[in-house]
gemmi code that builds the backbone of each chain (N, CA, C; Angstrom):
import gemmi

chains = {
    "A": [
        ("ASP", (64.672, 87.914, 32.701), (64.152, 88.806, 31.666), (63.629, 90.081, 32.318)),
        ("THR", (63.982, 91.245, 31.765), (63.593, 92.492, 32.409), (62.552, 93.240, 31.600)),
        ("GLY", (61.789, 92.562, 30.757), (60.740, 93.214, 29.989), (59.505, 93.448, 30.820)),
        ("VAL", (58.473, 93.973, 30.161), (57.185, 94.199, 30.814), (56.460, 92.857, 30.930)),
        ("SER", (55.942, 92.580, 32.103), (55.192, 91.337, 32.279), (53.758, 91.650, 32.696)),
        ("GLN", (52.861, 90.767, 32.303), (51.448, 90.929, 32.639), (50.886, 89.605, 33.123)),
        ("ASP", (49.955, 89.713, 34.042), (49.360, 88.518, 34.612), (47.887, 88.773, 34.933)),
        ("PRO", (46.978, 87.847, 34.582), (47.249, 86.632, 33.831), (47.384, 86.912, 32.340)),
        ("ARG", (47.743, 85.900, 31.580), (47.807, 86.053, 30.126), (46.420, 85.905, 29.510)),
        ("HIS", (45.608, 85.073, 30.131), (44.251, 84.861, 29.643), (43.297, 84.842, 30.833)),
        ("LYS", (42.102, 85.385, 30.606), (41.090, 85.372, 31.659), (39.732, 85.191, 31.006)),
        ("ILE", (39.022, 84.180, 31.447), (37.652, 83.958, 30.998), (36.751, 84.170, 32.202)),
        ("THR", (35.739, 84.999, 32.048), (34.866, 85.304, 33.158), (33.428, 85.387, 32.684)),
        ("LYS", (32.522, 85.337, 33.618), (31.111, 85.476, 33.282), (30.705, 86.929, 33.432)),
        ("ARG", (29.766, 87.308, 32.625), (29.245, 88.679, 32.680), (28.815, 89.018, 34.100)),
        ("GLY", (29.207, 90.210, 34.527), (28.839, 90.651, 35.858), (29.911, 90.437, 36.910)),
        ("GLN", (30.909, 89.616, 36.602), (31.991, 89.371, 37.558), (33.028, 90.494, 37.472)),
        ("ASN", (33.810, 90.607, 38.544), (34.924, 91.563, 38.554), (36.217, 90.842, 38.190)),
        ("VAL", (37.082, 91.542, 37.492), (38.389, 90.978, 37.150), (39.468, 92.016, 37.441)),
        ("THR", (40.655, 91.515, 37.751), (41.801, 92.401, 37.995), (43.014, 91.877, 37.257)),
        ("PHE", (43.699, 92.771, 36.572), (44.916, 92.422, 35.840), (46.097, 93.152, 36.458)),
        ("ARG", (47.261, 92.532, 36.335), (48.466, 93.136, 36.895), (49.491, 93.370, 35.806)),
        ("CYS", (50.232, 94.448, 35.937), (51.319, 94.762, 35.017), (52.557, 95.126, 35.824)),
        ("ASP", (53.672, 94.498, 35.481), (54.968, 94.858, 36.064), (55.823, 95.480, 34.974)),
        ("PRO", (56.102, 96.775, 35.071), (56.862, 97.442, 34.017), (58.350, 97.138, 34.118)),
        ("ILE", (59.095, 97.612, 33.160), (60.558, 97.570, 33.241), (60.958, 98.419, 34.451)),
        ("SER", (61.863, 97.910, 35.252), (62.054, 98.420, 36.606), (62.357, 99.915, 36.685)),
        ("GLU", (63.134, 100.463, 35.822), (63.483, 101.874, 35.968), (62.522, 102.811, 35.241)),
        ("HIS", (61.511, 102.260, 34.580), (60.579, 103.086, 33.816), (59.585, 103.784, 34.736)),
        ("ASN", (59.454, 105.094, 34.547), (58.571, 105.854, 35.421), (57.179, 106.060, 34.820)),
        ("ARG", (57.017, 105.779, 33.535), (55.677, 105.899, 32.929), (55.118, 104.525, 32.628)),
        ("LEU", (53.819, 104.393, 32.880), (53.129, 103.127, 32.638), (51.798, 103.427, 31.973)),
        ("TYR", (51.489, 102.665, 30.944), (50.293, 102.901, 30.127), (49.452, 101.635, 30.067)),
        ("TRP", (48.144, 101.824, 29.968), (47.220, 100.735, 29.657), (46.520, 101.061, 28.344)),
        ("TYR", (46.453, 100.030, 27.488), (45.749, 100.132, 26.214), (44.784, 98.951, 26.115)),
        ("ARG", (43.759, 99.122, 25.293), (42.839, 98.031, 25.003), (42.837, 97.804, 23.497)),
        ("GLN", (42.862, 96.538, 23.125), (42.879, 96.189, 21.709), (41.791, 95.161, 21.425)),
        ("THR", (40.826, 95.535, 20.594), (39.799, 94.593, 20.177), (40.230, 93.939, 18.870)),
        ("LEU", (39.589, 92.830, 18.564), (40.000, 92.002, 17.435), (40.015, 92.793, 16.126)),
        ("GLY", (41.145, 92.758, 15.436), (41.247, 93.412, 14.143), (41.498, 94.907, 14.197)),
        ("GLN", (41.717, 95.435, 15.392), (41.940, 96.874, 15.546), (43.304, 97.145, 16.159)),
        ("GLY", (43.734, 98.400, 16.056), (44.929, 98.804, 16.770), (44.613, 99.094, 18.226)),
        ("PRO", (45.619, 99.099, 19.067), (45.389, 99.415, 20.491), (44.834, 100.831, 20.669)),
        ("GLU", (44.017, 100.974, 21.709), (43.471, 102.282, 22.057), (43.894, 102.627, 23.478)),
        ("PHE", (44.317, 103.856, 23.655), (44.796, 104.325, 24.948), (43.669, 104.334, 25.982)),
        ("LEU", (43.987, 103.840, 27.185), (43.030, 103.883, 28.290), (43.459, 104.884, 29.361)),
        ("THR", (44.699, 104.719, 29.859), (45.149, 105.573, 30.939), (46.664, 105.472, 31.066)),
        ("TYR", (47.266, 106.452, 31.782), (48.693, 106.347, 32.024), (49.054, 106.939, 33.382)),
        ("PHE", (50.161, 106.440, 33.897), (50.707, 106.867, 35.176), (52.115, 107.409, 34.976)),
        ("GLN", (52.411, 108.436, 35.719), (53.801, 108.844, 35.856), (54.139, 108.641, 37.323)),
        ("ASN", (55.031, 107.722, 37.555), (55.273, 107.216, 38.908), (53.932, 106.715, 39.460)),
        ("GLU", (53.498, 107.183, 40.633), (52.248, 106.654, 41.180), (51.032, 107.482, 40.794)),
        ("ALA", (51.233, 108.593, 40.122), (50.125, 109.488, 39.794), (49.473, 109.106, 38.460)),
        ("GLN", (48.152, 108.952, 38.513), (47.395, 108.697, 37.283), (47.085, 110.046, 36.654)),
        ("LEU", (47.691, 110.345, 35.531), (47.638, 111.697, 34.988), (46.639, 111.876, 33.856)),
        ("GLU", (46.226, 110.810, 33.218), (45.255, 110.960, 32.139), (44.426, 109.692, 32.018)),
        ("LYS", (43.141, 109.882, 31.763), (42.227, 108.770, 31.525), (41.439, 109.039, 30.261)),
        ("SER", (41.331, 108.031, 29.417), (40.548, 108.162, 28.206), (39.064, 108.109, 28.548)),
        ("ARG", (38.253, 108.672, 27.659), (36.807, 108.552, 27.877), (36.336, 107.123, 27.663)),
        ("LEU", (37.220, 106.273, 27.100), (36.898, 104.848, 26.982), (36.835, 104.183, 28.355)),
        ("LEU", (37.485, 104.794, 29.330), (37.574, 104.217, 30.658), (36.317, 104.593, 31.448)),
        ("SER", (35.331, 103.689, 31.392), (34.076, 103.987, 32.084), (34.269, 103.876, 33.594)),
        ("ASP", (33.216, 104.191, 34.323), (33.279, 104.139, 35.782), (33.527, 102.725, 36.302)),
        ("ARG", (33.315, 101.736, 35.461), (33.528, 100.356, 35.911), (35.020, 99.985, 35.907)),
        ("PHE", (35.809, 100.833, 35.299), (37.250, 100.574, 35.198), (37.992, 101.424, 36.235)),
        ("SER", (38.960, 100.811, 36.890), (39.828, 101.581, 37.772), (41.240, 101.024, 37.684)),
        ("ALA", (42.194, 101.922, 37.709), (43.593, 101.526, 37.623), (44.356, 102.183, 38.759)),
        ("GLU", (45.350, 101.449, 39.252), (46.190, 101.961, 40.321), (47.647, 101.622, 40.057)),
        ("ARG", (48.485, 102.421, 40.636), (49.921, 102.126, 40.619), (50.449, 102.609, 41.968)),
        ("PRO", (50.161, 101.846, 43.014), (50.306, 102.338, 44.387), (51.696, 102.812, 44.790)),
        ("LYS", (52.730, 102.177, 44.352), (54.065, 102.602, 44.777), (54.926, 103.008, 43.591)),
        ("GLY", (54.283, 103.296, 42.497), (55.046, 103.695, 41.323), (55.767, 102.548, 40.659)),
        ("SER", (55.406, 101.312, 41.030), (56.059, 100.167, 40.385), (55.020, 99.415, 39.556)),
        ("PHE", (54.454, 98.326, 40.097), (53.461, 97.584, 39.335), (52.138, 98.351, 39.299)),
        ("SER", (51.281, 97.939, 38.376), (49.962, 98.567, 38.260), (48.897, 97.479, 38.161)),
        ("THR", (47.700, 97.811, 38.601), (46.558, 96.918, 38.429), (45.453, 97.645, 37.686)),
        ("LEU", (44.749, 96.890, 36.890), (43.566, 97.388, 36.180), (42.400, 96.499, 36.579)),
        ("GLU", (41.383, 97.083, 37.177), (40.217, 96.325, 37.603), (39.016, 96.715, 36.767)),
        ("ILE", (38.260, 95.724, 36.361), (36.996, 95.951, 35.665), (35.900, 95.351, 36.533)),
        ("GLN", (34.973, 96.181, 36.925), (33.850, 95.706, 37.735), (32.642, 95.426, 36.838)),
        ("ARG", (31.846, 94.461, 37.260), (30.601, 94.125, 36.560), (30.862, 93.995, 35.051)),
        ("THR", (31.725, 93.075, 34.703), (32.145, 92.940, 33.311), (30.966, 92.744, 32.369)),
        ("GLU", (31.133, 93.258, 31.175), (30.148, 93.127, 30.100), (30.823, 92.442, 28.912)),
        ("GLN", (30.018, 91.884, 28.014), (30.598, 91.190, 26.868), (31.447, 92.127, 26.018)),
        ("GLY", (31.083, 93.382, 25.987), (31.855, 94.360, 25.228), (33.224, 94.648, 25.798)),
        ("ASP", (33.498, 94.152, 27.008), (34.829, 94.334, 27.595), (35.819, 93.305, 27.066)),
        ("SER", (35.331, 92.312, 26.350), (36.217, 91.292, 25.791), (37.213, 91.947, 24.852)),
        ("ALA", (38.494, 91.770, 25.154), (39.549, 92.435, 24.402), (40.889, 91.969, 24.943)),
        ("MET", (41.949, 92.429, 24.282), (43.303, 92.260, 24.803), (43.652, 93.542, 25.547)),
        ("TYR", (44.117, 93.411, 26.784), (44.523, 94.573, 27.562), (46.056, 94.587, 27.613)),
        ("LEU", (46.612, 95.631, 27.047), (48.065, 95.744, 26.920), (48.602, 96.788, 27.884)),
        ("CYS", (49.708, 96.468, 28.487), (50.411, 97.391, 29.361), (51.730, 97.760, 28.697)),
        ("ALA", (52.142, 98.989, 28.850), (53.420, 99.433, 28.300), (54.103, 100.341, 29.301)),
        ("SER", (55.425, 100.411, 29.211), (56.143, 101.338, 30.072), (57.191, 102.082, 29.262)),
        ("SER", (57.577, 103.224, 29.789), (58.594, 104.027, 29.098), (59.373, 104.828, 30.127)),
        ("LEU", (60.518, 105.295, 29.667), (61.381, 106.114, 30.503), (61.248, 107.548, 30.041)),
        ("LEU", (60.824, 108.396, 30.941), (60.555, 109.787, 30.608), (61.743, 110.461, 29.936)),
        ("SER", (62.944, 110.125, 30.371), (64.125, 110.816, 29.879), (64.674, 110.243, 28.577)),
        ("ALA", (64.122, 109.149, 28.085), (64.627, 108.549, 26.845), (64.310, 109.461, 25.661)),
        ("PRO", (65.214, 109.606, 24.720), (65.031, 110.567, 23.618), (63.737, 110.347, 22.828)),
        ("SER", (63.450, 109.145, 22.455), (62.244, 108.905, 21.667), (61.078, 108.479, 22.549)),
        ("ASN", (61.365, 108.225, 23.828), (60.310, 107.846, 24.769), (59.487, 106.673, 24.260)),
        ("GLU", (60.174, 105.714, 23.606), (59.398, 104.595, 23.064), (58.807, 103.775, 24.197)),
        ("GLN", (57.638, 103.241, 23.911), (56.919, 102.435, 24.884), (57.201, 100.963, 24.598)),
        ("PHE", (57.500, 100.249, 25.661), (57.755, 98.820, 25.570), (56.528, 98.095, 26.121)),
        ("PHE", (56.015, 97.187, 25.338), (54.750, 96.540, 25.674), (54.963, 95.174, 26.304)),
        ("GLY", (54.022, 94.809, 27.142), (53.956, 93.465, 27.675), (53.196, 92.554, 26.733)),
        ("PRO", (53.062, 91.268, 27.099), (52.398, 90.294, 26.229), (50.884, 90.418, 26.209)),
        ("GLY", (50.335, 91.212, 27.111), (48.895, 91.416, 27.121), (48.134, 90.400, 27.954)),
        ("THR", (46.950, 90.800, 28.375), (45.992, 89.899, 29.016), (44.762, 89.844, 28.122)),
        ("ARG", (44.449, 88.653, 27.660), (43.260, 88.499, 26.806), (42.062, 88.158, 27.677)),
        ("LEU", (41.075, 89.031, 27.668), (39.859, 88.852, 28.477), (38.710, 88.404, 27.588)),
        ("THR", (38.051, 87.347, 28.010), (36.836, 86.877, 27.348), (35.712, 86.897, 28.364)),
        ("VAL", (34.665, 87.641, 28.059), (33.503, 87.727, 28.941), (32.365, 86.939, 28.308)),
        ("LEU", (31.906, 85.923, 29.012), (30.857, 85.045, 28.464), (29.460, 85.546, 28.807)),
    ],
    "B": [
        ("ALA", (42.574, 116.548, 16.587), (42.823, 115.180, 17.027), (43.733, 114.462, 16.031)),
        ("GLN", (44.548, 113.590, 16.573), (45.462, 112.855, 15.715), (44.763, 111.662, 15.089)),
        ("LYS", (45.211, 111.326, 13.885), (44.646, 110.158, 13.216), (45.738, 109.460, 12.414)),
        ("ILE", (45.731, 108.141, 12.472), (46.664, 107.318, 11.712), (45.858, 106.416, 10.784)),
        ("THR", (46.250, 106.355, 9.522), (45.528, 105.532, 8.555), (46.480, 104.540, 7.901)),
        ("GLN", (46.111, 103.280, 7.991), (46.827, 102.223, 7.279), (45.818, 101.600, 6.327)),
        ("THR", (46.027, 101.795, 5.046), (45.014, 101.427, 4.062), (45.108, 99.982, 3.595)),
        ("GLN", (46.181, 99.299, 3.919), (46.370, 97.921, 3.463), (46.012, 96.963, 4.592)),
        ("PRO", (44.866, 96.300, 4.518), (44.517, 95.379, 5.596), (45.414, 94.147, 5.622)),
        ("GLY", (45.871, 93.693, 4.436), (46.711, 92.511, 4.394), (47.572, 92.493, 3.149)),
        ("MET", (48.744, 91.857, 3.288), (49.657, 91.772, 2.154), (50.381, 90.436, 2.171)),
        ("PHE", (50.605, 89.905, 0.978), (51.481, 88.754, 0.808), (52.809, 89.261, 0.251)),
        ("VAL", (53.888, 88.656, 0.726), (55.204, 88.999, 0.184), (56.020, 87.715, 0.074)),
        ("GLN", (56.778, 87.620, -0.979), (57.642, 86.464, -1.176), (58.872, 86.601, -0.293)),
        ("GLU", (59.268, 85.477, 0.298), (60.479, 85.475, 1.111), (61.641, 86.069, 0.326)),
        ("LYS", (62.447, 86.875, 1.026), (63.642, 87.539, 0.498), (63.342, 88.789, -0.310)),
        ("GLU", (62.074, 89.063, -0.545), (61.738, 90.302, -1.238), (61.460, 91.416, -0.225)),
        ("ALA", (61.431, 92.658, -0.729), (61.118, 93.807, 0.117), (59.615, 94.076, 0.079)),
        ("VAL", (59.109, 94.668, 1.147), (57.692, 95.027, 1.213), (57.574, 96.412, 1.845)),
        ("THR", (56.638, 97.186, 1.330), (56.381, 98.530, 1.864), (54.994, 98.587, 2.454)),
        ("LEU", (54.933, 99.016, 3.701), (53.653, 99.154, 4.405), (53.330, 100.634, 4.529)),
        ("ASP", (52.130, 100.984, 4.085), (51.759, 102.393, 4.036), (51.211, 102.897, 5.364)),
        ("CYS", (51.509, 104.158, 5.651), (50.974, 104.826, 6.840), (50.863, 106.316, 6.545)),
        ("THR", (49.687, 106.849, 6.689), (49.516, 108.292, 6.610), (48.958, 108.779, 7.938)),
        ("TYR", (49.254, 110.020, 8.252), (48.856, 110.546, 9.545), (48.304, 111.951, 9.389)),
        ("ASP", (47.618, 112.371, 10.402), (47.042, 113.710, 10.396), (47.215, 114.322, 11.766)),
        ("THR", (47.876, 115.446, 11.801), (48.045, 116.194, 13.038), (48.280, 117.646, 12.700)),
        ("SER", (47.880, 118.507, 13.600), (48.118, 119.932, 13.395), (49.345, 120.403, 14.179)),
        ("ASP", (49.938, 119.471, 14.930), (51.079, 119.830, 15.755), (52.372, 119.625, 14.983)),
        ("PRO", (53.301, 120.570, 15.020), (54.575, 120.391, 14.297), (55.531, 119.416, 14.987)),
        ("SER", (55.286, 119.124, 16.254), (56.165, 118.230, 17.011), (55.457, 116.920, 17.270)),
        ("TYR", (55.972, 115.856, 16.691), (55.356, 114.552, 16.888), (56.388, 113.471, 16.608)),
        ("GLY", (56.065, 112.273, 17.011), (56.928, 111.129, 16.757), (56.120, 110.036, 16.092)),
        ("LEU", (56.746, 109.292, 15.244), (56.096, 108.203, 14.524), (56.803, 106.887, 14.837)),
        ("PHE", (56.034, 105.870, 15.091), (56.560, 104.571, 15.479), (55.953, 103.483, 14.602)),
        ("TRP", (56.703, 102.406, 14.460), (56.162, 101.175, 13.900), (56.384, 100.053, 14.915)),
        ("TYR", (55.314, 99.275, 15.105), (55.362, 98.115, 15.979), (54.956, 96.881, 15.199)),
        ("LYS", (55.522, 95.761, 15.603), (55.171, 94.457, 15.035), (54.432, 93.664, 16.108)),
        ("GLN", (53.346, 93.019, 15.727), (52.597, 92.193, 16.668), (52.433, 90.783, 16.107)),
        ("PRO", (53.255, 89.852, 16.542), (53.077, 88.459, 16.110), (51.822, 87.858, 16.731)),
        ("SER", (51.536, 86.641, 16.360), (50.312, 86.001, 16.861), (50.323, 85.836, 18.373)),
        ("SER", (51.485, 85.886, 18.987), (51.569, 85.779, 20.455), (50.973, 86.996, 21.157)),
        ("GLY", (50.852, 88.121, 20.441), (50.168, 89.276, 21.000), (51.046, 90.426, 21.446)),
        ("GLU", (52.310, 90.167, 21.709), (53.167, 91.234, 22.216), (53.497, 92.239, 21.121)),
        ("MET", (53.445, 93.518, 21.460), (53.812, 94.580, 20.519), (55.317, 94.802, 20.620)),
        ("ILE", (55.999, 94.660, 19.496), (57.454, 94.789, 19.464), (57.829, 96.071, 18.737)),
        ("PHE", (58.546, 96.952, 19.422), (58.971, 98.217, 18.824), (59.990, 97.959, 17.713)),
        ("LEU", (59.773, 98.593, 16.550), (60.668, 98.393, 15.420), (61.521, 99.618, 15.120)),
        ("ILE", (60.868, 100.789, 15.015), (61.587, 101.943, 14.488), (60.854, 103.215, 14.873)),
        ("TYR", (61.607, 104.310, 15.011), (61.064, 105.601, 15.410), (61.579, 106.705, 14.484)),
        ("GLN", (60.676, 107.648, 14.197), (61.041, 108.828, 13.410), (60.462, 110.070, 14.086)),
        ("GLY", (61.308, 111.019, 14.404), (60.834, 112.278, 14.957), (60.502, 113.251, 13.839)),
        ("SER", (59.571, 114.133, 14.092), (59.107, 115.032, 13.034), (60.190, 115.998, 12.569)),
        ("TYR", (61.180, 116.229, 13.409), (62.250, 117.152, 13.037), (63.522, 116.449, 12.572)),
        ("ASP", (63.471, 115.124, 12.552), (64.652, 114.375, 12.108), (64.889, 114.620, 10.617)),
        ("GLN", (66.138, 114.900, 10.274), (66.469, 115.207, 8.890), (66.616, 113.951, 8.043)),
        ("GLN", (67.074, 112.892, 8.681), (67.315, 111.650, 7.956), (66.173, 110.673, 8.206)),
        ("ASN", (65.914, 109.832, 7.213), (64.962, 108.735, 7.423), (65.577, 107.713, 8.372)),
        ("ALA", (64.760, 107.221, 9.293), (65.257, 106.261, 10.272), (65.490, 104.894, 9.639)),
        ("THR", (66.521, 104.216, 10.119), (66.783, 102.843, 9.690), (67.178, 102.031, 10.918)),
        ("GLU", (66.727, 100.773, 10.942), (67.091, 99.838, 12.001), (67.204, 98.463, 11.365)),
        ("GLY", (68.424, 98.076, 11.033), (68.622, 96.767, 10.418), (67.875, 96.668, 9.103)),
        ("ARG", (66.972, 95.691, 9.004), (66.195, 95.496, 7.759), (65.007, 96.434, 7.644)),
        ("TYR", (64.785, 97.246, 8.670), (63.637, 98.159, 8.660), (64.108, 99.578, 8.328)),
        ("SER", (63.378, 100.222, 7.458), (63.631, 101.631, 7.187), (62.299, 102.344, 7.072)),
        ("LEU", (62.323, 103.612, 7.406), (61.094, 104.396, 7.405), (61.226, 105.452, 6.325)),
        ("ASN", (60.311, 105.439, 5.377), (60.275, 106.422, 4.296), (59.379, 107.570, 4.741)),
        ("PHE", (60.003, 108.604, 5.308), (59.278, 109.712, 5.921), (59.144, 110.844, 4.913)),
        ("GLN", (57.896, 111.127, 4.542), (57.616, 112.232, 3.633), (56.698, 113.201, 4.360)),
        ("LYS", (57.324, 114.191, 4.983), (56.606, 115.073, 5.899), (55.511, 115.866, 5.202)),
        ("ALA", (55.807, 116.376, 4.013), (54.817, 117.200, 3.308), (53.577, 116.390, 2.950)),
        ("ARG", (53.765, 115.115, 2.683), (52.643, 114.234, 2.339), (52.045, 113.580, 3.566)),
        ("LYS", (52.669, 113.818, 4.728), (52.230, 113.212, 5.985), (52.159, 111.693, 5.839)),
        ("SER", (53.248, 111.143, 5.353), (53.302, 109.691, 5.260), (54.584, 109.182, 5.913)),
        ("ALA", (54.506, 107.981, 6.448), (55.634, 107.363, 7.158), (55.595, 105.867, 6.870)),
        ("ASN", (55.971, 105.511, 5.661), (55.866, 104.119, 5.241), (57.041, 103.297, 5.759)),
        ("LEU", (56.752, 102.078, 6.149), (57.778, 101.148, 6.634), (58.207, 100.244, 5.494)),
        ("VAL", (59.499, 100.127, 5.300), (60.043, 99.217, 4.308), (60.787, 98.107, 5.037)),
        ("ILE", (60.391, 96.881, 4.752), (61.099, 95.717, 5.292), (61.850, 95.087, 4.128)),
        ("SER", (63.141, 95.032, 4.247), (63.939, 94.451, 3.165), (64.208, 92.976, 3.463)),
        ("ALA", (64.440, 92.223, 2.396), (64.819, 90.807, 2.522), (63.900, 90.075, 3.500)),
        ("SER", (62.609, 90.031, 3.191), (61.613, 89.459, 4.100), (61.967, 88.042, 4.515)),
        ("GLN", (61.664, 87.745, 5.770), (61.883, 86.418, 6.337), (60.545, 85.858, 6.800)),
        ("LEU", (60.475, 84.543, 6.924), (59.214, 83.925, 7.354), (58.767, 84.465, 8.712)),
        ("GLY", (59.732, 84.790, 9.559), (59.410, 85.320, 10.881), (58.855, 86.729, 10.856)),
        ("ASP", (58.843, 87.356, 9.698), (58.255, 88.700, 9.581), (56.731, 88.644, 9.468)),
        ("SER", (56.176, 87.455, 9.311), (54.718, 87.318, 9.233), (54.105, 87.771, 10.552)),
        ("ALA", (53.289, 88.795, 10.492), (52.735, 89.403, 11.713), (51.818, 90.558, 11.317)),
        ("MET", (51.189, 91.162, 12.339), (50.494, 92.436, 12.153), (51.495, 93.553, 12.393)),
        ("TYR", (51.377, 94.616, 11.620), (52.255, 95.766, 11.757), (51.402, 97.010, 11.978)),
        ("PHE", (51.758, 97.752, 13.019), (50.999, 98.946, 13.384), (51.876, 100.183, 13.316)),
        ("CYS", (51.330, 101.205, 12.701), (51.928, 102.527, 12.702), (51.285, 103.312, 13.854)),
        ("ALA", (52.062, 104.106, 14.537), (51.534, 104.859, 15.670), (52.184, 106.235, 15.722)),
        ("MET", (51.466, 107.167, 16.292), (51.966, 108.538, 16.401), (51.870, 108.993, 17.844)),
        ("ARG", (52.842, 109.753, 18.239), (52.859, 110.333, 19.559), (52.891, 111.846, 19.420)),
        ("ASP", (51.971, 112.483, 20.123), (51.959, 113.940, 20.178), (52.925, 114.345, 21.275)),
        ("ILE", (54.031, 114.916, 20.896), (55.096, 115.200, 21.861), (54.636, 116.195, 22.927)),
        ("LYS", (53.712, 117.050, 22.577), (53.269, 118.044, 23.547), (52.196, 117.504, 24.482)),
        ("ALA", (51.563, 116.419, 24.098), (50.482, 115.892, 24.932), (51.067, 115.281, 26.187)),
        ("ALA", (50.365, 115.457, 27.277), (50.819, 114.872, 28.539), (50.906, 113.373, 28.408)),
        ("GLY", (52.028, 112.822, 28.779), (52.171, 111.382, 28.785), (52.612, 110.778, 27.474)),
        ("ASN", (52.577, 111.559, 26.398), (53.032, 111.032, 25.113), (52.312, 109.754, 24.724)),
        ("LYS", (50.999, 109.712, 24.936), (50.264, 108.503, 24.582), (50.330, 108.290, 23.069)),
        ("LEU", (50.187, 107.043, 22.678), (50.254, 106.671, 21.272), (48.857, 106.531, 20.674)),
        ("THR", (48.734, 106.989, 19.438), (47.534, 106.754, 18.634), (47.933, 105.795, 17.529)),
        ("PHE", (47.226, 104.667, 17.427), (47.583, 103.615, 16.487), (46.669, 103.608, 15.271)),
        ("GLY", (47.222, 103.124, 14.159), (46.414, 102.812, 12.995), (45.765, 101.450, 13.159)),
        ("GLY", (45.013, 101.046, 12.140), (44.296, 99.781, 12.204), (45.142, 98.562, 11.901)),
        ("GLY", (46.357, 98.772, 11.429), (47.275, 97.661, 11.221), (47.234, 97.080, 9.825)),
        ("THR", (48.315, 96.420, 9.456), (48.430, 95.681, 8.199), (48.965, 94.293, 8.528)),
        ("ARG", (48.267, 93.282, 8.046), (48.752, 91.906, 8.267), (49.659, 91.515, 7.114)),
        ("VAL", (50.859, 91.069, 7.447), (51.833, 90.643, 6.436), (52.019, 89.146, 6.545)),
        ("LEU", (51.931, 88.482, 5.424), (52.194, 87.043, 5.375), (53.321, 86.816, 4.382)),
        ("VAL", (54.411, 86.253, 4.886), (55.576, 85.987, 4.043), (55.494, 84.558, 3.515)),
        ("LYS", (55.534, 84.425, 2.210), (55.435, 83.106, 1.567), (56.818, 82.547, 1.270)),
        ("PRO", (57.010, 81.248, 1.532), (58.329, 80.647, 1.249), (58.535, 80.451, -0.254)),
    ],
}
model = gemmi.Model(1)
for chain_id, residues in chains.items():
    chain = gemmi.Chain(chain_id)
    for i, (resn, *xyz) in enumerate(residues, 1):
        res = gemmi.Residue()
        res.name, res.seqid = resn, gemmi.SeqId(i, " ")
        for name, pos in zip(("N", "CA", "C"), xyz):
            atom = gemmi.Atom()
            atom.name, atom.element = name, gemmi.Element(name[0])
            atom.pos, atom.b_iso = gemmi.Position(*pos), 0.0
            res.add_atom(atom)
        chain.add_residue(res)
    model.add_chain(chain)
structure = gemmi.Structure()
structure.add_model(model)
structure.setup_entities()
């Protein structure tokens, strides 16, 4: 399967712990996005990469959040000192810059629960 | 700033009937794209259909069609011949074509439950 994959699918952690999520985009896609989705809401944009460069960050992305895409392939999203308000589904998406509609293809998400 | 509004939090539809999901948007930019995604209980967002702001024809993809009314700033999704597998959350989203990265702004979603 050549879709977007995310790992882990579920993560339960205690408040104050650090967590890291991984996203593997569709192989030829040069853009990668992170979104956060809380229960009953639509996804909200967090950040995006074009190749290895992080080009935009939402103000939702506090200093406790950091994202990397070291070689322009997979990406990681780390949350330090987790808080209960970080509990959400974290979605990764990728797209091909040259595609006419530039549609984003989403992964299955990582559901984070902070106790 | 862009805004997407989906006013129907939930809908029931009888199997084999058509259903229309409402979406209105607000943007000051003449260049934009509109998307519909389906999110089943498994969580994955599945791309359904795309409409560009300059497209002359309404988009169609199989049983999905987009009723694009530019002057009213609406982009309603029509699902024809509903199937039980259509039960899911549906999100309307907009992309500002000029914005760096073409990030998506999503509405709050509509939950559809198809009854047998």
